[in-house]
KETI-113672 format. One line per 8 residues: number of its first residue (from 1); for each residue x, y, z of C-alpha. Coordinates in steps of 0.25 Angstrom, whole numbers, m for minus. Layout:
% residues N
NUM> X/Y/Z | ...
% end
This chain:
% residues 70
1> 14/10/59 | 9/20/50 | m1/19/38 | 3/26/25 | m7/28/14 | m2/31/0 | m13/33/m11 | m9/32/m26
9> m20/36/m35 | m21/30/m48 | m26/38/m60 | m40/43/m58 | m46/34/m68 | m39/21/m62 | m48/14/m51 | m41/11/m38
17> m42/8/m23 | m34/7/m11 | m25/m4/m8 | m18/m7/6 | m4/m12/8 | 5/m15/20 | 19/m11/16 | 31/m19/21
25> 45/m20/19 | 52/m34/16 | 55/m41/29 | 45/m34/37 | 54/m22/39 | 46/m10/45 | 39/m1/43 | 27/m6/36
33> 15/2/32 | 2/1/25 | m2/8/12 | m14/11/4 | m13/14/m10 | m24/17/m20 | m22/10/m33 | m29/3/m45
41> m26/m11/m40 | m18/m18/m28 | m6/m22/m37 | m4/m7/m41 | m6/m3/m26 | 4/m13/m22 | 14/m8/m32 | 12/6/m29
49> 14/3/m14 | 27/m4/m16 | 32/6/m26 | 29/18/m16 | 36/11/m4 | 49/5/m9 | 53/m8/m1 | 39/m11/4
57> 30/m22/0 | 15/m19/m1 | 5/m30/5 | m10/m28/3 | m18/m26/16 | m32/m23/19 | m37/m9/22 | m38/m13/37
65> m24/m18/37 | m19/m5/30 | m25/3/41 | m19/m7/51 | m5/m3/47 | 7/m13/48
% end
């Protein structure tokens, strides 16, 4: 398994933080991967994660789970 980090920076005036996701495909089809996104809120981060990775669903995970991979 590999860990891929993508960081999308909001406008400089917008607050943000890192959100961590496990990205999977329907039916558990491999590969899966973990993803970190910097966003103003978790809902926006989830939307960006799924928009950037068509066909994958983003499930929130902890930072430790993110570093643990799939």
